[in-house]
N, C-alpha and C positions, 0 to 999 in steps of 0.2 A: 453340945459336941458337934463340931463342923464335919460336913461330909465332903470327901475329896471327889472331884469330878474326874471321871475317866473316859477315855475315848474308846469307841467301839472298834473292833478289828477292821471293819470296813473303812472307817475314817482314817485309821492309821495307815492302811494300805494306800489310800488316796493321797495322803500327805507325802508318803515315801515316793510315789510315782511322780508327783509334782516336783519334789526336790531333785530327783534324778534328771528330769527333763531340763530344769534350769541349769544344773551342772553340766549336762551334755551340751546345751546350747552355748554356754560360755566356753567350753573346750573347743567347740567347732569354730567359734569366732577367733579364738586364739590361734588355732591351727591354720585357718585361712589367712590370717594376718602374717603369721610367721612364714608361710609358704610363698607369699607374694614376692616376685623378683624385684630387686632394688632398681630404681631408676638410674640409668647410665648417663654419662655426659661426655663432652669432647675430650676430657683428659684420660678416659679409660676405655673409649670405644672408637674405633676407626669409622664406623658407620655414623655415629653421633657427631664425630668431628667433621665429616664431609657435609652432613646436613646443616650443622651450625655455620660452616663456612659459606655454604650456599645462601643461607638466610642473611648472614652478615654482608655478603657482596650485594645482594638485592637491596638491603637497607641502606648501604653506602650510596648506591645509585639513587635511591629515593631522596636521601639527604642532599645529594648534589643537585638534583632537579629542583628541590625546594630552595636551595641557596641561590641558584641562577636559573630561574624559570624562563621558559619561552612559550610559544603558542601551543606546543605539543606536550608540555610538561604534565599537565593534568591527566592526559590519556596515558602517558608512560607510567606515571605514579600509580594510577588505578590498576594497570596491568601488573606491575610489580607487587602491589599489595595482594592481588589475587594469587600470585606465585608464592608469596610468603605464607599465605593461608594454607596453600597446598603442602608446602614444606613442613608446616606445623603438624599437619595431618600425618605426614610420613614420620615425623619425630615421635608422635604418640604411638604409631603402629610399630615402631622399632624400639619401644621402651626407652626412648631418649628424653631428656629434659625438654619439654615443649617451650619454644621461644628462645632457646639458647642461641646466642649469636657469636660468631668469631670472624675475624678478618684475615682472609688469605693466609700467607705464610706466618702470621702472628698467632694463628690458632694453636691452642695447647696440643702438644704431641702426646699420644698415648704412651704410657711407660712400656719400654721394651725389656723383655727378660734378659738377664745377663747371659752372655755366651761363655761356654767353658773354654779355658785356655787350650790352644792347640800346641801339641809337641813340636819342638823345633825340627826342621827337616835338614838332613845333612847336605852340605853344599855339593853341587854337581860340577865336575870339571868342565870347563868351557870347551866346546867343540869348534874346531877351525871352520870358518865359513867356506863353502865350496862354490866357486863362481859358476854360474849357469852358462852352458855353452851357447854361443850365439853365431848366427850366420855371418860370414865376412861382409863388412860394409854396412851392417844394420845396427842402428842404435836401439838401446833398451829404453822403453818409456815407462814411467811410473804408472801403477794401476790407479784408477780413479778412486777417490775416497768413498767409503760406504757409509750410509746413514744408519740410524739405530734400528730401523726395520729391515735392513738387509738390502735396500735399494740405494742407488747412488744419491748422495746428498744433493738436494735441489734448491736449498734456500739458505738464508742467513739466520743463525740462532739469535733469538731475542728473549728478553725477560728471563734471563738465567736465574734459576733458583725458585721460580714461581711455581706454586701448586695450581692445579686445574680442577674445577668442580663444575657442577651443572647449574644452569640458571633456572630450571624448572619450566621453561617455555616450550611449547609444542612447535609443530611445523617441520619443514625439511631441515636436514642438518645445516647448522649455521653457528656463528659465534658472535659475541659482543665483546667490546674492548674499550678501555679508557686510554689506550695509547695509539691505536690505529684507526683511521677513518673507515667509513663504510666503503665496501668494495675491495678492501685488502684481503688477500688470501693467506691464511695461516695453516701450517701443517702441525698438528699436535700428535706427539708420540708418547704412549705410556711405556716407559722403560721397564716396567715390571712384567709386562706381557708382550712387548714389542708390537703392539697394535697401534695403528696410526690412522688419522683421518685428516683430510684437507678440506677446509671449510672457508666460506666467505664471511667477513665481518658485516653484519647488517644493522647493528645498533650499538649504543653506548652502554657500558656497564661499570662496575666498580673495581675491576681487576684487568690484568693484561689480556687474558683470554678466558672467557666464560662460555662454555659450550651449552647449547640447548639440549633437550632430552635426547633427540634423535642422534646428534653427533656424539654425545657422551656415551650412549649405548654401544657405539662402534669401537670404543677404546677402553671401556670400563672393565674391571674385574668383578665377578659375581658378588653381589651384596655390598659393594663399596660405592661411596658417593664422593670420593676424593682421590685424585691422582697426585701422590706426593712426589714421585720421580717422573717429571714430565720434561720433554724436549719440545720447545715451541720454536718453529721456524717461519720466517716471512718468505713466502714463495711467490707472491704476486701483488 
């Protein structure tokens, strides 16, 4: 006659505690995984789009230097590679896809929510214009055109439709450009907040106007790394 082996109450309790610990650990791992925020990219985040554009512009500059090198190309490439490394750090800190690259206006635009239809407004009857009184013998002169920031327009608009982002470079406010030589003065206005900065082009880049960190801070909106609605003027 065979004897059945039975576990003592103490061993049963130990087994139950071990099983509960394993189950609890698995539940913790699943909860941690499910609570992790999904990585964003240029198609669904304005911040990620700006960083991707900045990385892409720097990479374009590096590619151009490698295609047509000169005596200073190696130093320029090393500098821009350091800038790209810093942008990747910012991408990771902003929960963006690290290493994502986009090129200026070709960057994917984040989806915009649909706007509700506005009710039609009744037409207003036209009011007859009232001529302003003027002193005898004096001619009326047209008021000077006003710029986007409220000041008189001082330059010629260039690069219409271009977006503006930062190069990641330090130093005093300055810009780099692939269309204007060093010494050119550009006025960049962010039409979303009417802030503007006038800077001098000091180097070559992969876009019309690429602002360094100090210049970009003067016109940026908090938390954004891209100016989609920009007015760029050549003022000197």
